[in-house]
N, C-alpha and C positions, 0 to 999 in steps of 0.2 A: 370146390369153392373154398377160398381162404377167408377166415374170419379174423377181424382185427379188433383193436380197442378192448372194450369191456368183455367181449366173448373170449378172447385169446389169453386173458390174464387171470382167469378165475382161480386156477390152481397153481401155486407158486412153490410149493415145497413138498417133500416126500411125505411128511406127516399128514398134511391136508389131503394129499392124493389118496393115501391109503384109508383115511377116515371116510372119504367120499365113496371109495370102493366098497367098504364094509356097509355103509348106509344103503347103497344101491342094492347090495346083495340081500339085505334084510327086507327092503321094500319090494323087491322083485326077485323072488327065489329062482325063477326060471331064467333069469338073465345070465348070459355067459360070464364067467369069471374073467376079469381083466387084470388081475394082479401081476401077470407075467409081463405086461407091457412096460416098456422102459419109463423111468422117471425123468421128467423134463422140468427145468425151472419155469418155462412157460409152455403150457400144454396146448398143442395143436389138436383141436377137437374135430377136425375135418374127417378123421377116419370113422367117426361114430355115426350110427344111424340117427342119433338124436339131432344131428346137424347136417343131414343130407336129405335130398329129395327122396320120398318114400318109394318112388318107382326106379330109383337107381341113377337117375340123371341129375346133373348138378343144377342147383337153383340158379336161374338167370340173374344177371346183375342189373337188368333194367326191365321195366314192365309198362303196361298201359294203365292209365287211370284218368278219371274225370276230375278237373280242377275248376273251381269257380274263379274266373278271371275278372269279372266285374259284377257288382251287385245289381240284380235285375229280377223282377218277379216272373219274367219269361225264362224258364229254365234253360231252354235251348240257346238263348242269347247270353245267358250268364256263364255257361260252362264251356270249356275247351277240352279236347282229348289230347293228353300227352302220351307220346309213344316211347319216351326215353326216361321216364321217372325211375329213380334208383329203387331197387327192391330193399326194403328196410330190414335190419337185422334185429332179432329178438334179444331182449335183455335177459337177465338171470331168471326173472319170474314171468317171462312172456312166451307166447306161441307165435310162430309165423304161419299164417293160414293162407292156403291157396283158395281163393274164392271160387265156388262153383255156381252158386246162385246168390243174388242180392235182391233185397226188397225195395220196391219203389213206393214211396209214401207221399201223400199230399204235403207233408211237412218239409219235404225236400225243396219245395218252392219257397217257403218262408226262410229256410236256411240259406238258399242261394241269394235271397234278397237281403240278407243281413239282419233279419228281424229278431232273431233269437239272442244275438249278442252284438250290440252295435260297436263293441271294441274290436271285433275281428274284422280285419281288412283283407281283401284279395291279394294274392291268390291263397285259397285254402281248399282242403279236401271236402268231399261231399258224399252222402250216402250213409244211412243209419243202421243197416242190418245186413248180415250175410251168413252164409253157411258154406263150409268147405272142409278140406282136410289139413291136418297139421303136417307141415313139411319140414319144420325146424323148430327147436324150442330151447329155452334156457335151462340151465342146470337144475335150478329149484323147481321149475315147471315139470321136469321129467319125473318127479315123484308121483305125479297124478296123471300125466298125459304121455302119449307115445306118438311117434311119427306114424302117419297114416290114419290117425283117429279122426272121426267126424265130429265137428263142433259147430255150434251156432254162436252168434254174438250180437250185441247191440253196441254201436260205437261209431262216431263220425269217421268218414274216410272209407266207407265200404265199397264205393264205386271204383274199385281197383282190382287188379289181378291178384295182388298179395296184400295182406293186412296184418300188422302186428297187433295181437290181442293179449292183454294181461290175463294170465291163467286164471286168476280169481274171478274174472268177468266172463270167461268162456262158459258155454253151456254144452256139455256132452250130449250128443244125439245118437240114436241107434243106427242111423244110416243117412246117406246124403240125399234125402228127399226134399224137394222144394216146399212141400206142404208144411214142414217144420218152421219155415220162415213166418208163416201166418201166426204162429204162437208168440212171436217176439213183440214187435211194436204194436201190431193190431190186437193180438190176444191179451198181452199184458196190460195194455191201456184199458181195455174193456173190463178185465177182471179186477185190477187194482182199484180203478175209479169206482166201479159199482160196489165193491166190497167195502171200501173206506168211506164212500160218500153216499151210496144209494140207499142203505138201510132197507134192502129188499126183504119182503116177507110175503107169505101166502095171501093171495087175494088183492094185492096192490095192483094198480094200473100203471103201466110204464109206456111212455111214448119214446120211440127211438127214431130220430131223423136220419136220413141217408142210411136206412136200415139194411140195405143190400150191399153197402160198402164194406171195406175190409174190417173196420172196427165195429160197424153197426151190426153185422151179422153175428159177431161174438156177443154183443150186448143183448141181442134178441134171444139167443140160446141160453145165456146165463140167466136172464130174467125169467125165462120159461122154466129153467131148472129150479129157480126159487119159487115156482108155482104162482107167478104173476100173470096177469092178463096183459098181453103185449100188443101195442099198436106200432106199425112201422111205415114210414113214408119212403117212397121211391119214385122212379121216373118212368117206369114202363110196366106193361102187363106181364112181360116175361119176369121182371124182378118181383112182381107181386106173387107170381107162381112160385118163384124160388123162396120167397119169405114164408109162404104157406108151408112149403116142404120142410122148413127148419122150425116150424112151430108157431110162427107169428099168427096171432088171433085175428087181427084186423089190418091187413096191408092196405095202404092208401096210395094210389097212383096220383101224384099231385098234378099231373098234366091232364088228367081226365076227370078228377074229382076236386071239389072245393074242400081243402083240408080244414079250414076254419068251420065250415058248415058241418062237416062230418063230426068234428070234435064237439061242437056245440050241441048237435042233435043227438048223437049217440053217447056222449059222455058229459051230460049236463053238470055233473058235480066236479068235473075237472079230472086231471090225472095226477097221481101221487108222485111220480118221478118222470122227469124229462131228461133224456140223454141226447144232448144237442151238439151237432158238429157242422151245421150248414151256415148259420148266421143270416143276416139280412131279414127278409120278410119271414122266413121260417123261424128265426130267432124270436121275432115278435109274436108269431103264432104260438110258439112254445110257452112263452111267458103268460100269454092270455089263457092258455089251456090249463095252467097249473091249478090244482086244488088248494084250498086253504092249508097252510103248513106243508105244501108240496116241496119237492127238492128238484132244483134245476142244475144238472151237471153239464158243464161246457167243456168239451175236449177239443174244440176247434171251430172255425167258421170258414169253410172251404170256399164259400161264395165270394169271399174277399181276398183270397190268396193271390190272385193274379191281377189285382187292382193296385193303383198307386197308393191308396190309403192303407192297404194291408190290414193290420190289426185294428185300425180305427173302424168302429162300427157306426152305421147311420141309425137314425131314429132312436137315440138313446136318452133323449131329454126326459121322457116319462118313465124310464127304467127304475130309478130309485123309488118313485112313488108306487109303482106297480108292485115291486118286491116288498116294500114296507107294508102295503095293504094286505098282502097275502102272507106275510111273515114267513117268507120262503127261505130255504137254504140255497145259496147260490154259489157253490164252489167252482173254481176253474181247476183244470187238471193238466199237469205236465208230467210225463212218464219218467224221464231220465233221472231227476233227483231222488226218486223213490227206489231205484234199482240198486245202486251201488253206494 
């Protein structure tokens, strides 16, 4: 594969070439010495494993990827599959990652509907997280990463066969297991939001809505790890059994039990922390269940993601009065600004 532009003009003189060789030798003592290679005014890096497919085959020039072609809360109608998208080239501090697994999140619906940034117009890439192997990398990035190394990342455009990832934002992982994906958007959302906003401590009561979901199950386990009493809502007996298996003290199947009645009868003093991601009626139940000086953490409202109103919530007229009465903490949480 031939590399053009910024990749092919990194090293332009003999002095810079040898300084780079000495630096690489110090950084990686086991790396073969390259000082015998001829000096070139413009260095063609295509001979190097740093810029070749780790299995020995050349990196293709085109790839498949999903692209949002029109704003729509119906994800299938919003996106199209491109078969001839150009494979991007990594810059000096970048990695080119061949995706092996990508994460599907409820937030993909909001993103494809244009709700996160109204200034972004189609077409644009989609997908928030992935895991794969490094198949090419920039010169600076080679100080920390190598071709063939497994990495995970959070960044828009993950629904593609290849993705350029800034080395400073990549996360080295021990192997290419899809389980590591759960630690990214879902795990990080639960951990950071509860740590920064939850003020969890032993003996507190925590209500997690959609507790068997990707983020909810992390919130359950993190709350239990803080020695809290955890209540979790879900939609089936199978999910209730799963919640019990990860430590949830009181799973509630909202299809067979009255959530409001359970909370009122079993927790008459209210709950200290609500971890809310559903919205709508569940959002109202969460507010009503808060104890005095309770904390309401909102990470989403999935019940409205596929509606025309989207982020607009219903039944909000009484919300300020309810929160003022309980002197609650009512933070909303977005993950990306806190990561990089």
